[in-house]
DSSP file (Angstrom, degrees, kcal/mol; ACC not computed):
  #  RESIDUE AA STRUCTURE BP1 BP2  ACC     N-H-->O    O-->H-N    N-H-->O    O-->H-N    TCO  KAPPA ALPHA  PHI   PSI    X-CA   Y-CA   Z-CA
    1    1 A M              0   0    0      0, 0.0    30,-2.8     0, 0.0     2,-0.5   0.000 360.0 360.0 360.0 136.8  106.0  107.1   70.0
    2    2 A K  E     -a   31   0A   0     97,-0.3    99,-2.6    28,-0.2   100,-1.3  -0.963 360.0-171.8-116.4 122.8  103.5  107.2   67.1
    3    3 A L  E     -ab  32 102A   0     28,-2.7    30,-2.9    -2,-0.5     2,-0.4  -0.912   7.2-156.9-116.1 137.6  100.1  108.6   67.8
    4    4 A G  E     -ab  33 103A   0     98,-3.1   100,-2.5    -2,-0.4     2,-0.4  -0.923   5.9-168.7-116.6 144.3   97.1  108.6   65.4
    5    5 A F  E     -ab  34 104A   0     28,-2.1    30,-2.4    -2,-0.4   100,-0.2  -0.990  15.5-138.6-131.4 119.3   94.2  111.0   65.6
    6    6 A D  E   > -a   35   0A   0     98,-2.5     5,-2.0    -2,-0.4    30,-0.2  -0.470  11.9-147.3 -70.0 148.6   90.9  110.7   63.7
    7    7 A I  I > >S+     0   0    0     28,-1.7     5,-2.2     3,-0.2     3,-1.8   0.961  75.8  62.7 -80.9 -66.8   89.5  113.9   62.3
    8    8 A H  I 3 5S+     0   0    0      1,-0.3    98,-0.3     3,-0.1    -1,-0.1  -0.468 121.0   4.9 -75.4 118.1   85.7  113.7   62.4
    9    9 A G  I 3 5S+     0   0    0     -2,-0.5    -1,-0.3     1,-0.1   119,-0.1   0.275 135.7  45.2  94.3  -7.0   84.5  113.4   66.0
   10   10 A V  I X>5S+     0   0    0     -3,-1.8     4,-2.9    -4,-0.1     3,-1.1   0.516 117.7  23.3-125.1 -81.1   87.9  113.8   67.5
   11   11 A I  I 34<S+     0   0    0     -5,-2.0     7,-0.2     1,-0.2    -4,-0.2   0.907 130.0  43.8 -54.7 -42.4   90.2  116.6   66.2
   12   12 A D  T 34<S+     0   0    0     -5,-2.2    -1,-0.2     1,-0.2    -4,-0.1   0.542 122.4  38.0 -84.4  -2.0   87.3  118.7   64.9
   13   13 A T  T <4 S+     0   0    0     -3,-1.1     2,-0.6    -6,-0.3    -2,-0.2   0.751 110.3  51.6-114.6 -36.5   85.1  118.2   67.9
   14   14 A F    >X  -     0   0    0     -4,-2.9     3,-1.3     1,-0.1     4,-0.8  -0.904  57.8-160.3-116.7 117.3   87.4  118.3   71.1
   15   15 A G  H 3> S+     0   0    0     -2,-0.6     4,-2.2     1,-0.3     5,-0.2   0.756  88.3  73.2 -61.5 -26.2   89.8  121.2   71.5
   16   16 A V  H 3> S+     0   0    0      1,-0.2     4,-2.7     2,-0.2    -1,-0.3   0.863  95.8  50.5 -63.8 -33.4   91.8  119.1   74.0
   17   17 A F  H <> S+     0   0    0     -3,-1.3     4,-2.0    -7,-0.3    -1,-0.2   0.812 108.0  52.0 -73.9 -29.4   93.1  117.1   71.0
   18   18 A Q  H  X S+     0   0    0     -4,-0.8     4,-1.3    -3,-0.2    -2,-0.2   0.890 113.7  43.6 -69.9 -39.4   94.1  120.1   69.1
   19   19 A R  H  X S+     0   0    0     -4,-2.2     4,-2.2     2,-0.2    -2,-0.2   0.899 111.8  54.3 -70.6 -41.7   96.0  121.4   72.1
   20   20 A M  H  X S+     0   0    0     -4,-2.7     4,-2.9     1,-0.2     5,-0.2   0.924 108.5  49.0 -58.4 -44.8   97.5  117.9   72.7
   21   21 A I  H  X S+     0   0    0     -4,-2.0     4,-1.9     1,-0.2    -1,-0.2   0.871 108.5  52.9 -64.3 -36.9   98.8  117.8   69.2
   22   22 A D  H  < S+     0   0    0     -4,-1.3     4,-0.4     1,-0.2    -1,-0.2   0.886 115.3  42.0 -63.3 -40.8  100.4  121.3   69.6
   23   23 A I  H >< S+     0   0    0     -4,-2.2     3,-0.9     1,-0.2     4,-0.3   0.898 113.5  52.2 -72.8 -42.7  102.2  120.1   72.7
   24   24 A L  H >< S+     0   0    0     -4,-2.9     3,-1.6     1,-0.2     6,-0.2   0.818  97.3  63.4 -68.8 -32.8  103.2  116.7   71.4
   25   25 A V  T 3< S+     0   0    0     -4,-1.9    -1,-0.2     1,-0.3    -2,-0.2   0.742  95.3  63.8 -68.9 -15.7  104.8  117.9   68.2
   26   26 A E  T <  S+     0   0    0     -3,-0.9     2,-0.3    -4,-0.4    -1,-0.3   0.727  84.0  89.7 -74.1 -18.0  107.4  119.7   70.4
   27   27 A A  S X  S-     0   0    0     -3,-1.6     3,-1.1    -4,-0.3    -3,-0.0  -0.630  75.7-143.0 -78.9 133.6  108.6  116.4   71.6
   28   28 A E  T 3  S+     0   0    0     -2,-0.3    -1,-0.1     1,-0.2    -4,-0.0   0.790  94.3  48.8 -73.2 -27.9  111.3  115.0   69.5
   29   29 A D  T 3  S+     0   0    0      2,-0.0     2,-0.4   -27,-0.0    -1,-0.2   0.016  90.4  96.2-103.9  30.8  110.3  111.3   69.6
   30   30 A V    <   -     0   0    0     -3,-1.1     2,-0.4    -6,-0.2   -28,-0.2  -0.980  52.3-162.9-124.8 129.0  106.6  111.7   68.8
   31   31 A E  E     -a    2   0A   0    -30,-2.8   -28,-2.7    -2,-0.4     2,-0.6  -0.904  10.7-148.6-107.4 140.2  105.1  111.3   65.3
   32   32 A I  E     -a    3   0A   0     -2,-0.4    26,-1.7    23,-0.3    25,-1.6  -0.932  15.3-176.6-107.7 118.1  101.6  112.7   64.7
   33   33 A H  E     -ac   4  58A   0    -30,-2.9   -28,-2.1    -2,-0.6     2,-0.4  -0.976  10.1-155.8-120.3 131.2   99.4  110.8   62.1
   34   34 A V  E     -ac   5  59A   0     24,-2.3    26,-2.8    -2,-0.5     2,-0.4  -0.902  10.8-163.6-105.8 133.3   95.9  112.1   61.2
   35   35 A L  E     +ac   6  60A   0    -30,-2.4   -28,-1.7    -2,-0.4     2,-0.3  -0.898  14.7 161.2-119.9 145.0   93.4  109.7   59.9
   36   36 A S  E     - c   0  61A   0     24,-2.0    26,-2.7    -2,-0.4    27,-0.3  -0.984  43.6-130.5-156.4 153.4   90.2  110.3   58.0
   37   37 A G  S    S+     0   0    0     -2,-0.3    26,-1.5    24,-0.2    27,-0.1   0.812  89.0  79.3 -69.8 -32.8   87.7  108.5   55.7
   38   38 A L  S    S-     0   0    0     24,-0.1    26,-0.2     1,-0.1    24,-0.2  -0.273  94.2 -82.9 -82.9 165.7   87.9  111.4   53.3
   39   39 A E    >   -     0   0    0      1,-0.1     3,-1.3    22,-0.1    -1,-0.1  -0.148  33.3-117.4 -61.7 154.4   90.5  112.1   50.7
   40   40 A E  G >  S+     0   0    0      1,-0.3     3,-2.3     2,-0.2     4,-0.4   0.818 109.3  72.0 -61.7 -32.9   93.8  113.9   51.5
   41   41 A K  G 3  S+     0   0    0      1,-0.3     4,-0.3     2,-0.1    -1,-0.3   0.729  96.4  52.7 -62.2 -16.3   92.9  116.7   49.1
   42   42 A Y  G <> S+     0   0    0     -3,-1.3     4,-2.6     1,-0.2    -1,-0.3   0.429  79.2 100.4 -93.4   0.8   90.2  117.7   51.7
   43   43 A L  H <>>S+     0   0    0     -3,-2.3     4,-2.6     1,-0.2     5,-0.7   0.917  80.1  51.0 -54.6 -49.5   92.7  117.9   54.7
   44   44 A E  H  >5S+     0   0    0     -4,-0.4     4,-1.7     1,-0.2     5,-0.4   0.914 113.4  44.3 -56.1 -45.2   93.1  121.6   54.6
   45   45 A V  H  45S+     0   0    0     -4,-0.3    -1,-0.2     2,-0.2    -2,-0.2   0.895 114.1  50.5 -66.4 -40.3   89.4  122.2   54.6
   46   46 A Q  H  <5S-     0   0    0     -4,-2.6    -2,-0.2     1,-0.1    -1,-0.2   0.949 138.7 -10.2 -68.3 -47.7   88.7  119.6   57.3
   47   47 A I  H >X5S+     0   0    0     -4,-2.6     4,-1.9    -5,-0.2     3,-1.7   0.354  95.3 109.5-138.7   6.9   91.2  120.7   60.0
   48   48 A G  T 3<<S+     0   0    0     -4,-1.7     5,-0.2    -5,-0.7    -3,-0.1   0.811  87.5  50.0 -56.8 -32.5   93.6  123.3   58.4
   49   49 A H  T 34 S+     0   0    0     -5,-0.4    -1,-0.3    -4,-0.2     3,-0.1   0.554 112.4  48.1 -82.3 -10.4   91.9  126.0   60.6
   50   50 A L  T <4 S+     0   0    0     -3,-1.7     2,-0.3     1,-0.3    -2,-0.2   0.774 119.0  12.2-105.6 -30.3   92.3  123.9   63.8
   51   51 A I  S  < S-     0   0    0     -4,-1.9     2,-0.9   -30,-0.0    -1,-0.3  -0.980  82.4 -95.4-145.0 159.9   95.9  122.7   63.8
   52   52 A D    >   -     0   0    0     -2,-0.3     3,-1.9     1,-0.2     4,-0.2  -0.656  31.7-160.8 -79.2 106.8   99.1  123.5   61.9
   53   53 A L  G >  S+     0   0    0     -2,-0.9     3,-1.4     1,-0.3    -1,-0.2   0.699  83.2  70.2 -62.4 -25.3   99.3  120.9   59.2
   54   54 A S  G 3  S+     0   0    0      1,-0.3    -1,-0.3    -3,-0.0    -2,-0.1   0.650  94.0  59.8 -66.1 -16.2  103.0  121.3   58.6
   55   55 A R  G <  S+     0   0    0     -3,-1.9     2,-0.4     2,-0.0   -23,-0.3   0.425  81.2 103.5 -94.7  -4.2  103.5  119.6   62.1
   56   56 A I    <   -     0   0    0     -3,-1.4   -23,-0.2    -4,-0.2     3,-0.1  -0.666  59.7-154.4 -82.2 129.9  101.7  116.4   61.1
   57   57 A T  S    S-     0   0    0    -25,-1.6     2,-0.3    -2,-0.4   -24,-0.2   0.942  72.5 -10.7 -65.3 -46.1  104.0  113.5   60.3
   58   58 A N  E     -c   33   0A   0    -26,-1.7   -24,-2.3     2,-0.0     2,-0.4  -0.996  55.2-143.5-154.0 153.7  101.6  111.7   58.0
   59   59 A F  E     -c   34   0A   0     -2,-0.3     2,-0.5   -26,-0.2   -24,-0.2  -0.978  14.4-160.0-122.8 138.8   98.0  111.8   56.9
   60   60 A F  E     -c   35   0A   0    -26,-2.8   -24,-2.0    -2,-0.4     2,-0.5  -0.971   2.3-166.7-121.6 125.7   96.0  108.6   56.1
   61   61 A S  E  >  -c   36   0A   0     -2,-0.5     4,-2.5   -26,-0.2   -24,-0.2  -0.948  13.1-157.0-106.2 119.6   92.9  108.6   53.9
   62   62 A V  H  > S+     0   0    0    -26,-2.7     4,-2.5    -2,-0.5     5,-0.2   0.926  98.4  50.9 -61.6 -40.9   90.7  105.4   54.0
   63   63 A T  H  > S+     0   0    0    -26,-1.5     4,-2.0   -27,-0.3    -1,-0.2   0.918 112.1  43.9 -53.4 -52.1   89.4  106.5   50.6
   64   64 A D  H  > S+     0   0    0    -26,-0.2     4,-2.3     2,-0.2    -2,-0.2   0.887 114.0  51.9 -67.1 -40.5   92.8  107.0   49.0
   65   65 A Y  H  X S+     0   0    0     -4,-2.5     4,-2.0     2,-0.2    -2,-0.2   0.929 109.8  48.7 -55.6 -52.6   94.1  103.7   50.6
   66   66 A L  H  <>S+     0   0    0     -4,-2.5     5,-2.6    -5,-0.2    -2,-0.2   0.895 112.3  47.6 -63.2 -42.3   91.2  101.7   49.3
   67   67 A V  H ><5S+     0   0    0     -4,-2.0     3,-1.3     3,-0.2    -1,-0.2   0.906 111.0  52.6 -64.5 -43.6   91.6  103.1   45.7
   68   68 A E  H 3<5S+     0   0    0     -4,-2.3    -2,-0.2     1,-0.2    -1,-0.2   0.833 108.7  49.6 -62.6 -32.4   95.3  102.5   45.8
   69   69 A T  T 3<5S-     0   0    0     -4,-2.0    -1,-0.2    -5,-0.1    -2,-0.2   0.349 122.1-104.7 -90.2   7.2   94.7   98.8   46.8
   70   70 A G  T < 5 +     0   0    0     -3,-1.3    -3,-0.2     1,-0.3     2,-0.2   0.567  69.0 147.1  88.8   8.4   92.3   98.3   44.0
   71   71 A A      < -     0   0    0     -5,-2.6     2,-0.5    -6,-0.2    -1,-0.3  -0.492  54.5-107.5 -80.2 152.2   89.1   98.3   46.0
   72   72 A K        -     0   0    0     -2,-0.2    11,-0.5     2,-0.0     2,-0.4  -0.670  37.8-175.2 -81.8 126.1   86.0   99.7   44.3
   73   73 A V  E     -E   82   0B   0     -2,-0.5     2,-0.3     9,-0.1     9,-0.2  -0.991   0.4-173.6-121.6 123.4   85.0  103.1   45.8
   74   74 A E  E     -E   81   0B   0      7,-3.0     7,-2.4    -2,-0.4     2,-0.5  -0.824  19.7-128.6-114.5 155.7   81.8  104.8   44.7
   75   75 A W  E     +E   80   0B   0     -2,-0.3     2,-0.4     5,-0.2    -2,-0.0  -0.907  27.7 172.3-111.3 131.5   80.5  108.3   45.6
   76   76 A K  E >  S-E   79   0B   0      3,-2.7     3,-2.2    -2,-0.5    -2,-0.0  -0.999  72.3 -12.4-135.8 127.5   77.0  108.7   47.0
   77   77 A D  T 3  S-     0   0    0     -2,-0.4    -1,-0.1     1,-0.3    -2,-0.0   0.848 129.3 -54.9  50.6  35.8   75.6  112.0   48.3
   78   78 A G  T 3  S+     0   0    0      1,-0.2    -1,-0.3     0, 0.0    -3,-0.0   0.553 117.1 109.6  73.0   8.9   79.2  113.4   48.3
   79   79 A L  E <  S-E   76   0B   0     -3,-2.2    -3,-2.7   -41,-0.0    -1,-0.2  -0.921  70.7-116.8-119.0 145.0   80.5  110.6   50.4
   80   80 A P  E     -E   75   0B   0      0, 0.0     2,-0.4     0, 0.0    -5,-0.2  -0.549  31.5-171.4 -74.4 140.1   82.9  107.7   49.5
   81   81 A W  E     +E   74   0B   0     -7,-2.4    -7,-3.0    -2,-0.2     2,-0.2  -0.999  14.3 153.1-135.3 130.3   81.3  104.2   49.9
   82   82 A A  E     -E   73   0B   0     -2,-0.4    -9,-0.1    -9,-0.2     5,-0.0  -0.811  57.1 -43.6-139.0-177.0   83.2  100.9   49.6
   83   83 A D     >  -     0   0    0    -11,-0.5     4,-2.6    -2,-0.2     5,-0.2  -0.317  54.5-133.1 -51.9 132.8   83.0   97.4   50.9
   84   84 A E  H  > S+     0   0    0     51,-0.3     4,-2.8     1,-0.2     5,-0.2   0.921 102.6  47.6 -60.2 -47.9   82.1   97.6   54.6
   85   85 A E  H  > S+     0   0    0      1,-0.2     4,-1.8     2,-0.2    -1,-0.2   0.910 112.5  48.2 -64.2 -42.4   84.7   95.1   55.7
   86   86 A A  H  > S+     0   0    0      1,-0.2     4,-0.9     2,-0.2    -1,-0.2   0.902 113.3  48.3 -62.3 -41.4   87.4   96.7   53.7
   87   87 A W  H >X S+     0   0    0     -4,-2.6     3,-0.6     1,-0.2     4,-0.6   0.924 110.1  50.9 -62.2 -45.3   86.6  100.1   55.0
   88   88 A N  H 3< S+     0   0    0     -4,-2.8     4,-0.3     1,-0.2    -1,-0.2   0.791 113.4  43.0 -71.4 -27.5   86.4   99.1   58.6
   89   89 A R  H 3X S+     0   0    0     -4,-1.8     4,-2.5    -5,-0.2    -1,-0.2   0.587  90.2  89.6 -91.9  -7.3   89.7   97.4   58.7
   90   90 A A  H <X S+     0   0    0     -4,-0.9     4,-2.4    -3,-0.6     5,-0.2   0.883  86.0  50.3 -56.2 -43.2   91.7  100.0   56.7
   91   91 A K  H  X S+     0   0    0     -4,-0.6     4,-2.6     1,-0.2    -1,-0.2   0.908 111.1  49.2 -64.1 -38.0   92.6  102.1   59.7
   92   92 A T  H  > S+     0   0    0     -4,-0.3     4,-2.5     2,-0.2    -2,-0.2   0.906 108.9  53.2 -63.1 -41.4   93.9   99.0   61.5
   93   93 A E  H  X S+     0   0    0     -4,-2.5     4,-2.2     2,-0.2    -2,-0.2   0.921 111.8  45.2 -58.6 -44.3   95.9   98.0   58.5
   94   94 A Y  H  X S+     0   0    0     -4,-2.4     4,-2.0    -5,-0.2     5,-0.3   0.959 112.1  50.7 -66.6 -47.1   97.6  101.4   58.4
   95   95 A C  H  X>S+     0   0    0     -4,-2.6     5,-2.3     1,-0.2     4,-1.3   0.877 113.7  44.3 -61.8 -38.4   98.3  101.5   62.0
   96   96 A D  H  <5S+     0   0    0     -4,-2.5    -1,-0.2     3,-0.2    -2,-0.2   0.860 112.2  54.4 -67.5 -35.4   99.9   98.1   61.9
   97   97 A M  H  <5S+     0   0    0     -4,-2.2    -2,-0.2    -5,-0.2    -1,-0.2   0.857 120.1  29.2 -67.2 -40.3  101.8   99.0   58.8
   98   98 A V  H  <5S-     0   0    0     -4,-2.0    -1,-0.2    -5,-0.1    -2,-0.2   0.475 111.3-111.3 -99.8 -12.1  103.4  102.1   60.2
   99   99 A G  T  <5 -     0   0    0     -4,-1.3   -97,-0.3    -5,-0.3    -3,-0.2   0.862  40.7-174.2  85.3  37.3  103.5  101.1   63.9
  100  100 A I      < -     0   0    0     -5,-2.3   -97,-0.2    -6,-0.2    -1,-0.2  -0.463   9.9-163.6 -63.4 130.7  101.0  103.4   65.5
  101  101 A D  S    S+     0   0    0    -99,-2.6    19,-3.0     1,-0.3     2,-0.4   0.900  72.1  12.4 -78.6 -50.0  101.1  103.0   69.2
  102  102 A V  E     -bd   3 120A   0   -100,-1.3   -98,-3.1    17,-0.2     2,-0.5  -0.997  62.3-162.4-135.1 136.2   97.8  104.7   70.1
  103  103 A L  E     -bd   4 121A   0     17,-2.5    19,-3.2    -2,-0.4     2,-0.6  -0.986   8.4-154.4-116.0 128.8   94.8  105.7   67.9
  104  104 A F  E     +bd   5 122A   0   -100,-2.5   -98,-2.5    -2,-0.5     2,-0.3  -0.914  33.6 149.7-100.1 121.2   92.2  108.2   69.2
  105  105 A D  E     - d   0 123A   0     17,-2.1    19,-2.5    -2,-0.6   -96,-0.1  -0.975  42.1-149.1-147.9 153.8   88.9  107.6   67.4
  106  106 A D        +     0   0    0    -98,-0.3    20,-0.3    -2,-0.3    17,-0.1   0.442  65.5 102.8-103.9  -0.4   85.4  108.1   68.4
  107  107 A S    >   -     0   0    0      1,-0.1     3,-0.6    18,-0.1     4,-0.4  -0.731  51.8-162.4 -91.5 127.2   83.8  105.3   66.3
  108  108 A P  T 3  S+     0   0    0      0, 0.0     3,-0.5     0, 0.0     4,-0.5   0.652  83.9  77.3 -73.0 -17.4   82.8  102.1   68.1
  109  109 A V  T 3  S+     0   0    0      1,-0.2     3,-0.3     2,-0.1     4,-0.3   0.837  95.2  45.9 -67.5 -31.1   82.7  100.3   64.7
  110  110 A Y  S X> S+     0   0    0     -3,-0.6     3,-1.0     1,-0.2     4,-0.6   0.653  86.8  89.3 -85.1 -17.8   86.5  100.1   64.4
  111  111 A A  G >4 S+     0   0    0     -3,-0.5     3,-1.2    -4,-0.4    -1,-0.2   0.844  84.6  51.3 -53.9 -44.5   87.2   98.8   67.9
  112  112 A S  G >4 S+     0   0    0     -4,-0.5     3,-1.4    -3,-0.3    -1,-0.3   0.778 100.4  64.3 -64.7 -28.6   86.9   95.1   67.2
  113  113 A Y  G <4 S+     0   0    0     -3,-1.0    -1,-0.3    -4,-0.3    -2,-0.2   0.692  94.4  59.8 -70.9 -14.0   89.3   95.3   64.3
  114  114 A F  G X< S+     0   0    0     -3,-1.2     3,-2.3    -4,-0.6     2,-0.4   0.426  73.5 119.9 -89.3  -2.5   92.1   96.3   66.6
  115  115 A D  T <  S+     0   0    0     -3,-1.4     3,-0.1     1,-0.3    -3,-0.0  -0.537  87.4  13.2 -60.8 117.5   91.7   93.0   68.5
  116  116 A G  T 3  S+     0   0    0     -2,-0.4    -1,-0.3     1,-0.4     2,-0.3   0.428 102.8 121.4  92.4  -2.3   95.2   91.4   68.1
  117  117 A S    <   -     0   0    0     -3,-2.3    -1,-0.4     2,-0.2     4,-0.1  -0.658  67.5-133.0 -94.7 152.3   96.8   94.6   66.8
  118  118 A K  S    S+     0   0    0     -2,-0.3     2,-0.4    -3,-0.1    -1,-0.1   0.592  82.1  96.3 -77.9  -7.6   99.7   96.2   68.6
  119  119 A T  S    S-     0   0    0    -27,-0.1     2,-0.6    -5,-0.1   -17,-0.2  -0.665  77.6-129.9 -81.5 137.4   98.0   99.5   68.4
  120  120 A T  E     -d  102   0A   0    -19,-3.0   -17,-2.5    -2,-0.4     2,-0.7  -0.801  19.4-146.9 -80.0 117.4   96.0  100.6   71.4
  121  121 A Y  E     -d  103   0A   0     -2,-0.6     2,-0.9   -19,-0.2   -17,-0.2  -0.820  13.5-168.2 -93.1 116.1   92.6  101.7   70.2
  122  122 A C  E     -d  104   0A   0    -19,-3.2   -17,-2.1    -2,-0.7     2,-0.5  -0.863   7.8-154.7-111.2 102.5   91.4  104.5   72.4
  123  123 A Q  E     -d  105   0A   0     -2,-0.9     2,-0.4   -19,-0.2   -17,-0.3  -0.669   6.9-146.0 -82.3 125.6   87.7  105.1   71.8
  124  124 A I        -     0   0    0    -19,-2.5     2,-0.8    -2,-0.5    -1,-0.0  -0.763  15.9-127.6 -90.4 131.3   86.6  108.7   72.6
  125  125 A H        -     0   0    0     -2,-0.4     2,-0.7   -18,-0.0     3,-0.1  -0.733  27.7-171.1 -85.0 111.2   83.1  109.0   74.0
  126  126 A N    >   -     0   0    0     -2,-0.8     3,-1.1   -20,-0.3    -1,-0.0  -0.861  13.3-178.1-105.3  96.3   81.5  111.6   71.8
  127  127 A T  T 3  S+     0   0    0     -2,-0.7    -1,-0.1     1,-0.2    -2,-0.0   0.651  81.0  62.4 -70.9 -14.0   78.1  112.5   73.2
  128  128 A E  T 3  S+     0   0    0   -119,-0.1     2,-0.8     1,-0.1    -1,-0.2   0.728  87.7  76.0 -79.5 -21.2   77.6  114.9   70.2
  129  129 A R    <   +     0   0    0     -3,-1.1    -3,-0.1     1,-0.2    -1,-0.1  -0.808  54.1 173.2 -95.5 111.7   77.7  112.2   67.7
  130  130 A K        +     0   0    0     -2,-0.8     2,-0.4     1,-0.2    -1,-0.2   0.731  64.0  31.2 -94.5 -22.1   74.4  110.4   67.7
  131  131 A R        -     0   0    0      2,-0.0     2,-0.5     0, 0.0    -1,-0.2  -0.995  61.0-153.1-141.2 141.9   74.9  108.1   64.7
  132  132 A Y        -     0   0    0     -2,-0.4     2,-0.2    -3,-0.1   -25,-0.0  -0.971  21.8-132.8-113.9 126.9   77.8  106.5   63.0
  133  133 A K        -     0   0    0     -2,-0.5     2,-0.3     2,-0.0    -2,-0.0  -0.542  21.2-159.3 -76.4 139.5   77.6  105.8   59.3
  134  134 A T              0   0    0     -2,-0.2   -50,-0.1     1,-0.1    -1,-0.0  -0.832 360.0 360.0-113.9 159.5   78.7  102.4   58.3
  135  135 A R              0   0    0     -2,-0.3   -51,-0.3   -51,-0.2   -50,-0.1   0.452 360.0 360.0 -96.5 360.0   79.7  101.3   54.9
């Protein structure tokens, strides 16, 4: 089984997902994929204090993916910005490419992009997050 976890609003917000990852990595047939909009070089800063990064199967950065695929990414106020459609479908493309079974994410923006995908999109209701930035 391959499981994906978003960082912002999921891993960094709900301790239950940090504990779930700890438990799941002990299972032999489970892969843990962590997804974020930010670049991989920020992974340690983002969640290194919350989970053991050596137990992560793979990390996916929307920013790195878009740059690698030739999309234009600009930095504004310290955040990456790209074509909204490309940004919003990037996680779905990754999940389909590597065969993620379930993705836990708190953004309602991505849900419709998983229509027709084999990945089950599990939207976490995050009452602390009042606004979702869109690209």
